[in-house]
N, C-alpha and C positions, 0 to 999 in steps of 0.2 A: 164636868169634868169634859175635852174634848177629845176627840179621837181620831181617827185618822181613815178613814173608812173608806179606800184599798187596803188597810190590813187588821184591822178587827170590825171585829158585830160587836156594840155595845150592849153588855146582858147586867140585870140587874142581877146583885146578891141580895144576899142572904140580911144584909143593914140597909136592904134600896139603894145602893149606890152603886151606880156600872162599873163594867170591869170588864178589861178589854181579852177579849176573844181571839184567839189564833185566828187568819186566813188562812186556809192549805193553801191556797195560790199562790202567797208569796214565800214558796220553799218552793215551788214547782221551780221556779231557773237550778236552783244547783243541784232535782236528780235527771234537769236535763246536762248540766253540766259532770257529774258522775258519769253518766252515761258517754260524753265524748268521752272521755278520761277512759274509762273501761276500756274502749273500742282504738283507743290511739296507743294503750299498752298491748292489746290482743296483736295489734299490726305488726307492730313493733316487732313482735316474738315470731308470726308467720311470715315477714319477708327478711329475714338475718338469716346471714348469708351462709352458703355451703359452705362445710371443712374442706382448704385445699389442704392437699398431703405433697409433700418438699421430701424428693429420695434426697440419698445417702446422708443426712444428716444424723449429728449418732441423736439416742436416748436415752439424754439428761446428763446430766453436770461430772457424773462420775464415768460414763462411758466415753461423754467429749473430750475427760480431762486424761485420759488410757490416750486413745488415740493421736490427741494431738504431744504428749511427750511423745509415742513409738513417733512421728510425726517430724517433731521438732518447731510445731507451727504454731503461731496465737489459735486460740477460739473466738468464732464467732457464737456469743448467747443470740437466742430466740427465743425470751418468753411471752407464751401464746396460749391461745386455749380456743378448743371447738365453736362455742359461742361465743366470742368473742366478732363481728362485722368488721373491723376496722383492721384486726390482725387478718383476716381471711384476705382483703381487701390489699394489703400492701403485698404480705403474699403473690397473691395471683397477679398486680399490675405491679406489680416491683421487682422480688423477690423470683418469680419464675424469670425472667427476661433475662433473652441467652446474658446479655451486657452482664447481668450481675453474678446470672451461676458463674460464667469466666472468671469472674474477681474475686469471689467468693471459691472456687477452685481454685486455684492459681497462688490465695496465700491462708488460705483460713481452713480450721475440719471446724464445719457448722456446727453447731448442736440446737436442739429441739427442744424445750424445757416448757411441757405442759400442764400448766395450772388449768387446766377443766374440771378440775377436779378440786374445787373449794378446801378441803377437812385438812385436819394434818395429817391423814391418816396416806397424802398423796406423800408420797418419795422425795419430791418436785419442792413442796412448799420451802425447804430448809434452804433450796440455789434464790429461792424469789429472797428471802431473809436475808442470807447475807446479803444480795445485789440492792436490796433498798429497794426492788420492784416495790413500786404503789401502783402502775396504770400499766397495761397491755393493747396495742403491742411494745413492747421492751428490746431492741437489740442494744448488746457489751460489745462489747471487745475485751479480750483479757489474753495471757502468755500462755504458754504451756500448763502455769502448773495457778491459774485462774484467778492471779490477783489482777485486774484492771489495769489497760496498759495506761498510766498516767499523761494525761495530756488531753485522754479522751473523752470525746463527749454518750453519751445515752444517743440511740437513734430509734422512733425518731425525734427532728429537733427542731430550731427555729431558724442553724445555721442550715443543715444542709435538706431541699427539699424531697417530695416524697414521690420519687421520678428514679427506674433506673440509673441518671447518669450522676445523679445529688448521693440518690445508696454509695455509687461505685466511690465516689468521691472522701462520701466519709470513713468508708472504706480504705481509701487510703491514708486516712486522717493518723492510722497505727500506723504507718510509713514515717510518718513526718512528726509523729511525737516520739514514735523510737527511735531518730534522728540527733534528735536534741539534744 
């Protein structure tokens, strides 16, 4: 029997034949790989974004629908979570800019739908299911009764860039869709 000296040591067994005994160094690479994965995982949690608070947003779909009905305005629904880095980045770099804030104030009732708690006890989970939210951040334009505005797509997307100007163009798509 021929053995690979780098991976095993020939050891005679009870019948006199040699069998391969695992070489512990053979698995050293796996330990290093697992350690690198653990460090990267821990680093991802250490680098996650600080939650960004948006003033003036309605807390949940029910409050948003009530305000939208009273004001006769469409809603801007934002599905987000405190632990979601891309959500916090979108809020900071796009939503909190003067251009975006003005566009929202001019035409929409902004509604924050917080999915930080992913359990079934979160009162916002039915809204996420209703609108088919599969990832966050996700923004959806609806009429005051909560029906998605036909002809609009969720944001962010591949049509409108993640810039204040792209966001405002996306908001304006609701006006364009309504006039069709």
